[in-house]
N, C-alpha and C positions, 0 to 999 in steps of 0.2 A: 548737631552730632553727625559724625561720619557714619557711613553705613556698616562699618565693621569695627569692633573694638580694637584699640591699640594693644599690642602685645607688650607688657611691661618689660620683657626681656629683649625686645626688638632693638636692633642696632640703631644708635642715634647719638647725637652730640648734644651737650648742654650749651654749646656755643651758639650765638646768634650773629647774624650779619644784617646790618641796616643798609638801606640804599638811600643816599642823600644826593640832592642835585648838586652837580659840580659846574654848572653853567653850560656844559657841552652834552651831558647825558647823565649817566648814573655811575657813581663810584661806590665800591663796597668798603664799609668801615666796620671795625669790631665793636661789639656791644658787650657789656658785662655779662658773663656767663651766669646761668642759674646755678647757685651754690649746690654742691653735691647732695646735701641733706634735703634741700627742697626738690631737687630732681628725683631723688629716690621716693620722696613722699608723693610727688605728682604722678609718678609712674604707678604707685600703689593705689591711687584713688580711682574709683570706677569712672569710666568715661570713654570717649570716642575720639581721642586726639593723638595721632601718631607723633613720634619724636620730631620728625622733620617738619611737620606742620606746626608743632609747638614752638620750635626754633624760629620759624618764619613769623609766627604770631607775635612772639616776643620782640623780634626785630622790627616789625612794622609798627608796633605800639611804641617802642623806644624811639623810633625815628620821628614820630609825629607828636608825642606827648610833651607838654611844656611844664616847667616848674609851676606848681600851684594849679595845674590844669585838671580837667575831669575827663575820665574815660568811662564809657558805659558798655557793659556786657549784657546782651540779651540772650538768655538761656544759660543756666548755670550748672544744672544737673548736680553732681556731687562735688564740683569745685576743681576738677583737674585743670581746665584752662584758666580758672580764676587764680590758681597758684602762680602760673606763669605771668599773667597780667598784673597780679598784685605785686609781685616782685619788681616788675618794671615801674609800676606806680610809686613804690617806695623809693626806688633809686632816683626817680625824677622829682620827688617831693610833690607828688600828685595824689589824686583820689580815684579809686575805682568803685563805681556804682554798678552792682550786678542785679539784674531784674529777672525773677523767675517765680512762678506760683508753686513750684516744687511738687506738682502733681504728675509730672511727666507728660511728654508729647503723646500723640495718638499711637505711635509705634511702640511706646513703653507700656501700654495697657495690656491687661490679661488677654491672652490669645494672639497677641502680635509678636512678631519676630524678635523685637528687642525688649521684651518684658523681662524684668529681673525680679523674681519672687523675693529675694533678700531685701528689696527696697519697699516691700509692703508692710505697713504698720500692723503688727499682729493683733492689736486691740481693735483698731478701726477697720482693718481690711482695705485701707486706702493706700495707694502708691504715694510715697513721701520721701523725697531726697533731702529734705532740709536738715535732719539730724546728721547725716553723713557730711553735708556741706559745712555745717557749723563745726564739726569735729576737725575737718580738713583745715579750716581757717585757724582754729586754735592751734593745731599741731604745726602749722606753717608760720605762726606768729604774725598773722596778717590782719588781725581783728581791728587794728587801729588804722588800717589803710583801706580795707574793703568795707563798703557800706551795702549790706544786703537789703534789697527791697522785695518783700514777699508779696507779689501781686502779678496780675497779667500785664504784659507789655503795653497793651492798649490803654489800660487804666492809668499807668504812670505817664505814658506819652501825652495823654490828654491834658495834664497839668504841668508838664515839664517846660521850663522856660530858660534853661541855661545852655549857652553854646558849649560844644564838646570837642575835645581834640581828636578823640578816637571813638567810634562806635563799632562794636563787634557783634554781628548778627549771627546767632547760632541757636535760635529758638525752634518753634514748631516748623515742620517741613511741608505742611499743606500750602496750597496757593493762598488761602485765606490768611493763615498765620504769618507766613513769610512776607506776603504783601502788606499786611498791617504793620509788621515790624519795620519794613522799609519806609512806608508812608509816614509812620509815626516818629521815626528817629533820624532818618537821613537829613531832614531839613535842619537839624541841630548841629550837624558837623560844620565846624567853622571853616572859613577859607584857609587852605593849607593843611587842614585836618584830613583824617582818613576814615573811610568806611571799609571795614573788613567783613567779608562774607564767607562762611564756612560751608562745606559740602556742595560746592559748585561743580556739577558734572555735565559737561556739554553732551555727552553720550548717555541717553536714557538707560542703556544697559549697565552703566556704572552706578546709577543712583537716581533718586527723585529729582524732578526738574524744577521745583518751586524756587530753590536758591539760585539756580541758573537763570531763571526768568527775572528775578529781582536784580541780579548782576547785569543783565542786558538793559534793564530799566535804568540802572544807575549810569551806565555808559550813555544812554540816550539823554539822560538829564545833565550830562556834562562832566561827570566824574571821569578822571583820567586814570587808566590802569597803570599800576606799578608792578614790579616783580613780585610774584607769589610762588607758592609751593604746593604741590598736590592739589587738593580741593579747596585750598584757601586762596581767595582773591583779595587783592589790596587795591583800593581805589582812592585817589586823592581828589579832594575838592580844590579846584584852581583858586 
């Protein structure tokens, strides 16, 4: 999640631009826009993804996703980014697997800055984003494309054995959680595939440093940086 919620009324485009190798560098090509109804829905869903980063996310996913391929999203919250990625998966004839325990990250808990009391189950008193996510997927018509896995990222990574076109890391923002997400999922990015990391802030004044540290780790491990937007980093496995 980003450190500040996206303003649903903020200026932004539903258009995406993909960056594809042209042999000499990178050329910009158009990618199918998010339909207006899905764009309105995505903006209405609780979450932390500004329009420009949503466009870039869609673009990067569309660039690297293959027909019949698999994309994995780590950290779902209420499904804002999932709508964008799910649309790309549908257009590509691919599948999006989204992994989240739906109990919220540390900063979502009571007493923390990003706690939202509306997401607390009134019967159990437990923070729970799963009902909002399920409703968002129903409203978006993406239930046949998006496969939700309700579990911790580390639990699923331990038995995962499928190469992935795209991994989007947007889960817990502590060093432990971000580090585990990177260690568990980056090895499954296929050659030519992409690792996308959200909330990368080189300046500590702008946000937490755990995503930035795994971004640096990815560069050290040989991932090659591609054009990104805002706090979204796009890294390609050679």
